[in-house]
C-alpha positions as CSV (number, residue, x, y, z in Angstrom):
1,M,61.3,74.4,47.8
2,S,63.1,70.7,46.5
3,R,62.7,68.0,48.2
4,S,64.4,65.0,49.3
5,A,63.4,61.5,48.3
6,S,61.3,60.8,51.8
7,G,59.7,64.0,50.4
8,S,61.1,66.3,53.3
9,P,62.3,69.2,52.4
10,F,65.5,68.7,54.4
11,K,68.2,66.2,54.5
12,A,68.6,63.0,56.6
13,E,71.3,65.0,58.5
14,E,69.5,68.5,58.6
15,K,66.2,66.7,59.6
16,A,67.9,64.7,62.3
17,E,69.8,67.9,63.8
18,L,66.3,69.9,64.0
19,A,64.3,66.8,65.1
20,R,66.5,66.4,67.9
21,R,66.1,70.2,68.7
22,L,62.5,70.2,68.6
23,R,62.7,67.1,71.0
24,D,64.9,69.0,73.3
25,Y,62.4,72.1,73.1
26,L,59.5,70.0,73.5
27,R,61.0,68.0,76.8
28,D,62.8,71.4,78.3
29,E,60.3,74.0,77.5
30,L,56.9,71.9,77.7
31,G,57.9,68.7,79.9
32,A,56.5,66.7,76.5
33,E,58.3,63.5,76.0
34,A,58.7,62.2,72.5
35,G,60.9,59.8,70.5
36,M,62.8,60.5,67.5
37,L,60.1,58.9,65.0
38,E,57.3,61.0,66.9
39,T,59.3,64.3,66.6
40,E,60.3,63.9,63.3
41,A,56.8,63.3,62.2
42,F,56.2,66.7,63.8
43,L,58.9,68.1,62.1
44,D,56.9,67.0,59.0
45,F,53.8,68.4,60.1
46,I,55.6,72.1,60.9
47,A,57.5,72.0,57.6
48,A,54.0,70.8,55.2
49,E,51.4,73.1,57.5
50,I,53.6,76.5,57.7
51,G,56.8,76.2,56.2
52,N,55.8,78.1,53.2
53,A,55.1,80.9,55.4
54,F,58.9,80.8,56.4
55,Y,59.9,80.4,52.8
56,N,57.7,83.5,51.5
57,R,59.5,85.3,54.6
58,G,62.5,84.6,53.7
59,L,61.9,85.3,50.0
60,F,60.3,88.8,51.0
61,D,63.6,89.7,53.0
62,A,65.8,88.7,50.0
63,Q,63.6,90.8,48.0
64,A,64.2,94.1,50.2
65,A,68.0,93.2,50.5
66,I,68.1,93.1,46.6
67,A,65.9,96.2,46.1
68,A,68.4,98.0,48.4
69,R,71.5,97.0,47.0
70,L,70.1,97.7,43.3
71,E,69.3,101.7,44.6
72,E,72.7,101.9,46.0
73,A,74.2,100.6,42.6
74,T,71.8,103.1,40.7
75,D,72.7,106.1,42.6
76,A,76.4,105.0,42.0
77,V,75.6,105.1,38.2
78,Y,74.1,108.7,38.6
79,A,77.2,109.9,40.5
80,L,79.5,108.8,37.6
81,E,77.4,111.0,35.6
82,K,79.4,114.2,33.7
83,P,78.5,117.4,33.0
84,T,77.6,118.4,29.7
85,R,77.1,121.8,27.9
86,A,73.8,123.8,27.3
């Protein structure tokens, strides 16, 4: 996963939006108040500690989707086969 100049895997505007959403969740669901600096630090922690697990799951899902499409393509090629004389 590529990283920005700040070391975050997110662009500044992406990180700000994710931090806002995380801050709102913490406030609304857990009753925890946090400023943007703290929330961005928490987001960085989450990305560093468990981000790879989500990334790897995405790769696994992409691999499964590609394999399914490849199987469809293989079936389509076999369907083009013409009979031969024995």
